[in-house]
N, C-alpha and C positions, 0 to 999 in steps of 0.2 A: 117536896122538892127533891128532884134527882139530878145526877149529873147528864151531861150530853149524851146521847147515843154513841156507842163505839164507831169511830171512823166518820163521824159528822164534821165537816169542816166549816166553821162559823162562816167563813168569807163567800160560801157558796148559797147562804140563805139570804131571803129577800127580807130585809129588815124594814118596818114601817113604825113611822112616829105618828102619834095622836093628832088629829086635826086640831084638837083642844090646846095643843101646845102652841104657845105664843112665842115671842121673840126672846124670852128669859132663858131658854135653853136649858131649864130645869127638868128633863123629860127622860123619859125612858122609852125604848123601842122594843117591839115584839116582832117575832117570825114564827111562823109554823112550819114544822118539820114532823116526819112520820113520826107519830106517837106521842108528840108533845108540842110545847110552846117554850121558846127561848125569850128571856127578858134580860136587855143589858141598859146601861147608863149612855144615853145619846151622846153625852160628852167624851167617852171613853169607848169607842169603838173595839179598840183591841183588848179592853179589860174583861173582867170576869163576866160570865152568862149564867143566869140562873135558868134552870129547866124544870118545868112542871109537865105532869101528864095532862092529857087533853081533858080528862073529866074533872081533875082538879082545877084547872083554869076555867072551864065552863062554870063550875060551882062558885069559884071567886067572881067571875064577870055577873053572875046571877045575883050573888049577894050584894054586889057592888050597885046593880041596877035597882034592886028592891030597897035599899035603902035612901034613895035619892028623893 
């Protein structure tokens, strides 16, 4: 996990919520930016953002898909 790249403004990123997110609002949102992926709580858009490198995120997604 990394911090956001210097100068990245979270408000300029296009956040997306999973299509599997129902009406329960217990969701996370993700956004791609140069060099990584941001993840935040959909209920707290102004809250903290976790940042992962592209390779780490791709490995995570690959592992999640493989375990289904």
